N, C-alpha and C positions, 0 to 999 in steps of 0.2 A: 130495805126501802131507802130512798134518797133522803138526805137531810132536808127539813122544811126550808123553803126559800127564804123565809123571814129571818133565818138564822145564818144564812150564807154571807160571808164577808168577801168583798172584792179581792182583798189581799190574799185570802186563802185560794180563791179561784185562779187568779192570775199567777200566783206563785207556783201552783201545781202545774199549770200549763206551760210555764217557762221551761220545763224539762224537755218539751218538744223543740224549743229554740236551741237549747244546748246540743241536742242531737244534730240539727242541721248546721250548726257552727263547728261540729266536730269536737266539741269540748266535753270533758268529763261531767257526768250528771251532777247537777247542783251548781253549775257555774254561775248562772244568773242569781241564784239565791246568795251565793258567796259574795258576788259583786255588790248586791244590795246591802249585805251586812257591812262590808268595808266602806262603801260610799255613804251610808247613813251615819256611821260613826264619824266620818270626816265632816259631814254636814252639821252634825251636832257640835263638833269641836269648833267649827268656825262661827257658830251662833245663829244658824238659820232658824227662822220662826216656824211655827207648826204648819202654816200653809205652804211655805217653801219646802219643808221637809216632806210634805205629802206629795207634791209634784216630783221631788227628787226621788222619792220611793218608787213611783211607777216608771220614771225614766230609767232607773237602774234595772228594774225587773224586765222592762220591755225594750231595752236598748238594741236587742237583736231581732226585733219583730219584723224587720224588712230583710232579714238575712237570706231567706230562700229565693229572693227575686233575682239574684245574680248567679245562682248555682250553675244553671245551664250555660251561661256565658263563660264562666270560669272553665268549665270542661271543654268548651269549643275553642277558647283561646289558647289554653295551656295543655290540652290533650291529657288531662289528668283527673284524678278523683277529687271532687270538690270538697269532700269532708276532710281529707288529710291536708289539702291545700289550706283550708280555713283554719284548721287546728294549728298548723305550723306557722302561718303568717303572723299569728298573734304574738309570737316571741321574737319577731324581727323588727329592728328599728329602721330608720330611713337612711342609714349610712350606705354608701354605694357598695362596699365589699359584701355586707350582709345581704343586700338586695340581689346582687349578682349570684351569690351562692344559692340563694333561695330559688331564683328563677332557673338556674341550671339543674338544681335537684328536683324541681317540680314540673318541669316542662316535658311533655311527651313520654311519660313513663308508660312502658309497654307498647310504644309506637315505633315505627321504623325510623332509621336514622334520618332519612329524607324528611319525613313528617316532623320529626323532632327539630331539625335544623330550621325548617320553614316556620314553625311556631316560634322559635327563639328569635329569628330575624324579625318577624312581625311584631313581637313584643318589644324588641330593641328600637324598631323604627317609630313606634308610637310613644315610647318612653312613658312619661307620667300620665299620658292620656288614658291609658288602659286603667290604671289605678283610679284615676278621677272618675272614669265611666262606671267602674264596678261599684265604687263607694257611693257615687251619686244615685245610682239605681237603688241600692240598698237603703240609703238614708231617706230618700224621697218617698219610697214605697212604705217604709216604716212609719214615717210621719203621717201619711195618708191613712194607714190602718188605725193608728191610735186616735186619730181624729174621729174616724167612724165608730170607734169603741168609746167615744164620749170623754176622752181625756182632754185636758186643757191644751191651749196652744203652747204654753211653756213646756209641757211634756213633749209635744211634737217638735218644738225647736231643739230641745235637748237631744232628741234622736237625729234630727237633721244635722246637728253640729258634732256628732260623736267622734268623727275622725279628723276634726280640725286640731291643729297643734298650736301651742302657745307662741311659737316663733313664726307663725304664718305659713309654714311649709306643709300643712296638712291638706286634706281634700274634703269636700269638692270645691269650696269657694276660696280656700287660702285665707280664711279669717285668722286674726291674730289677737293675742292678749285678751282683754276683757270684752272684745267684740264677739267672742265665743260664748255661747250659753254656759252659765255656771254649772248647770246640771250636766251638760256634756263634758265639761272639764273634769268634774268629779267622776263621771262614769268611765271615761277613758282611763284615768289613773287607776280606778278600781279594777278595771278589766285586766290591765297589764299586771297589777299587783297579784291578782288571783292566778293568772297564768303562771307567773314565776314562782309563786308560793306552792302551787300544785305540783310543779315540775321539780323544784329545787329547795323549797322550804322558805320560811319567813325571812331569814337573813338575805336570801337572794332576791326576794321581793322588795325589801327595803333598799338594797343596793341598787337594783335596777331603776326603781322610782327616783332615787337620788340622782342617778347618772342622767336621767332624762329631764331633770329640773331645769326650767328656763328654755328647754327646747320643745319637748312635747308637753310638759306639764307646768301649770301655774306654780311658781315657787312657794306661794303662801299655802297652797293645798298640799304640797310635798311636806312642808313643816307640820301641818295638821296631821298628815298621815303618820309621820314619824312619832308624833305625840301619842296618838291612839295605839300605834304599834309598839309602844314601850311596855304595854300591859300584856303579860303572857296570856291572860284570860281572853283577850281579843282574838288571838290566834287559835287557842284551843277550841273556841266555840265553832270554828270553821270545820272542825273534824268531828263535831258531836253529831250524834244520831238524830237529835231533835232540832237541827238547824232551821227546818221549815217553820217550826213553832216559834223559835226565837226571832226569825225574820218577820213573821206576822206581828209579833209584839212590838216591833220597831215602828210600825205605822203610828203617827200621832193619834192617840186614842179619841180625842175630841173630833177627829175628822174621818173616823172609820166609816167606810161606805158599804152599805148593804146592797145585796143584789136581788132585784125583783125579776119577774119573768121576762119583761121587756129588755132589761139590761143583760140578762143571761143570753137572750137571743142575739144581742149585739156582740157579745164576747164570742159566742159560737161562730157568728158570721165573720168576725175579724180573723179568727184563727183558721177558718176554712179558706180565707183568701191567702193566708200565709202558706197553707198546704198547696193550693192550686198554683201559686206563683213558682213553685219549685221546678216545674217543667212546662215548656210551651205546649206540650201535648195534653196537659191536664188543666189548662186555663178554663175556669168555669165549671169544672167537673163536679165539685162538691155541691154547688148551687143546683146544678141540673139533677144530680142524684136526689137531693132533698126535694126538688119539685116533683120528680117521678114517684118518689116514695110517698109523698103526700097525696098524689093522684091515686095511687093504689090504695092507700089507707082510706081515703074518702070513699072509694068504690066498695070497700070492705066494711063500711059503716062505723069507722073509728070515731070517737067523740072528738070535739075540737081540742080538748086538753091533751088527749092521747096523741093526736096528730101533731100538735105543737112539740111535744116531747120527742116524737119520732123524727121530726124535722131536724132537731138539734143533733140527734144521733147520726142522721144522714150527713149533716154538714161536717161532722168531725170523724166520720168513719175511716178516713184515710190519713189521720194525723200521724200515724207511724211511718208514713212514706218520707217524712222529714229526716228519718235516720238512714235512708237509702241513697247512695250516690247517684248523681245524674248520669254517670257513665253506664249505669245499669238501667235507670228509668228511661233514658232517651236512646238506648242502643237500637239501631235499625234492624239488626240481624237477630239470630237465635241466641238466647242466653246460654252461657256455659254453666257447669254445675254449681260453681261458687256464686255466680251472679243470680242464679235461680234460687239458691238458698237465701241470699240477701233479700230478694223480693218476698219470699215466703215468711220472712220474719216480721214484715211490717204490720200485720194485724196484731201480733203479740206485743209489739212496741206500742201500738196505739192503745191497746187494752191496759198496759202498764201505766201509761201517761194519764189516761182518763180515770183510772182507779184511784189516783191520788186526790181526786176531787169528790167529796162526799156526794154532791148533787149529780155527778156524772157517773157514779159507779154502775148504775143500771145501763147507761149508755155504753159503758166500756165492754160489756159482753157482746154488743153488736159490732163494735170495732174489731174485737178479737175473733169474731166468727163469720164475718161477711164473705170470706172466701171458702167457707166450709161447704160441703155438698151433701145432698140428701142420701147419696149412695156411699158416703163415708170416704170419698176419694179427694176431698178438698184439703185445705191447709189453714192454719199450721198444725192442728191437733187431729185431724182425720175424724171429726165428729160425723155421726150419721143423723138421719132425720129425727131420731128420738132426742137428740141433744141440741136441736136448732129451733128456736122459738119463732113465732109468727113475725115479730118485728124484724128479726134478722133476715128472715126469708124475704120480706118486703124490700129491705135495703139491698140485699143481694140481687134481686130481680131488677131493681132500678139501676144498680151499678153495672150489671151486665148489659142492659139496654143502652145506657149511655156509652159504655165502652165500644159497643158495636157501631153506634151511630155518630161517633166522633173520630177525628183523625188520630192515628197512633203512629209511633215512629216506624213501625213495621208494615203499616198498611193505611190506605185512605179510608175515610168513613164510608159506610154502606147505607143504602136507602132503608127506610123504616120497614118496608115490606120484606126485605131480605133479612134484616135483623130479626123480625118476628118469626120468619121461617126457621132460622138457626136456633132461636130460643125454643121453639116448639119441639125441636128434636131433643132438647135437653129436659123436657118435662119429666118429673119424677126421679131424675138423677141429679141434675144440678139446679133445676128451677122448680119452685112450687107451682102446681097447676092453678090453684086458686089465685095466687098473686099474678101469674101470667094473664089469666082471664081478666082480672081487674085492670091490669095495665092495658090490655086490648080495648076494654070498654072506655077507659079514660082517654086513650088516644083517639078512639072513634068520635068521642064528644069534642075533642080538640079540633079534629078535621072538619066536623060538621059546623062548628062555630067559625072556622076559617073560611069555609065555603060561603056561609051566610054573609060574612064581612066582605068577601070578594064581590 
């Protein structure tokens, strides 16, 4: 059973869901938690008061909340895998030789020479404009999402300013010095420190942060980082198996936030937007699946409480897609064997992420099984009807209906009547008959209301 909502802390919920953000940034699992550990120690070292530490805490955890919004654009511009691109860019500074090497290594991988040259020419012609565009998209989208998730404007500003540099040469606004949000300054330093620590160890992290002092980083924050980094226990905690619990304990205890059902809905809605922003072909998908699932559940006589729970499951059913490259998600043609294998892993990834949250553990089974089939020919585990519960069957039905009636990279949307015909052919094999009948009844009611309104 799920943990009672009265006992759920926001830090536990958000901290667990940040593993999804790590996936879509191409970072090793726990990156956001490690950044929070590093940044909070810096915040304490410079004497931030509890209210400031609380806002810093959520800025650090959610710094990458807008990261999925530029993934498709990266693939289109650079003809490359967005996950490896995002992973590798985090270790590059703004010196021209490093940037040139990065662009050469990450443009047009797997493409023809002509396509690769064209992409590199386009990148060179627009110069810093591309970087500004990609960062602006991510930062603005991230700020919008955290506002909707009820975080303060200071947290939103910290995410907006994440890629600004102390010397004024960052993006998207070219802010400098103390004109940059303090929380953003700490978050950027923490991010670089974790990337280099993960790849090369603590000494490399300290050296890289010192090297960028006065350019990327506020020199006073570099000094604070050196001070906290002088304690070996600070570094050893980053490798400990209980880092998630240690990070939860860093939140100012007097300001710990509890999660009620309304707030849980807001968090689920926010992360659903992150998922749907990954691809232009999935915009609004999670919301629509939640709507159709709720329609089916209502027709099947679910209680209001059970429908509310199911809606959260539907909103988050595709969270594992954040770990799939847009070169696969947006491919207009047939997927090859490795690409299909990547797609088939997204339900399991979603189940792993949601299982980290006590209140979402029941939802995790739906995320993990929404592509299973009644005849046992689904994925990722090949479960048959005996292992697929009613709630999962509802979400599967809603998911298939939306997939058929929305544009996809390999085909245009189809009329509702055609979608219903195709779904009817799958009754008893891929689609539950009772769920399909409930969907039909719900859609008939919608059409009747539309006629009356017209």
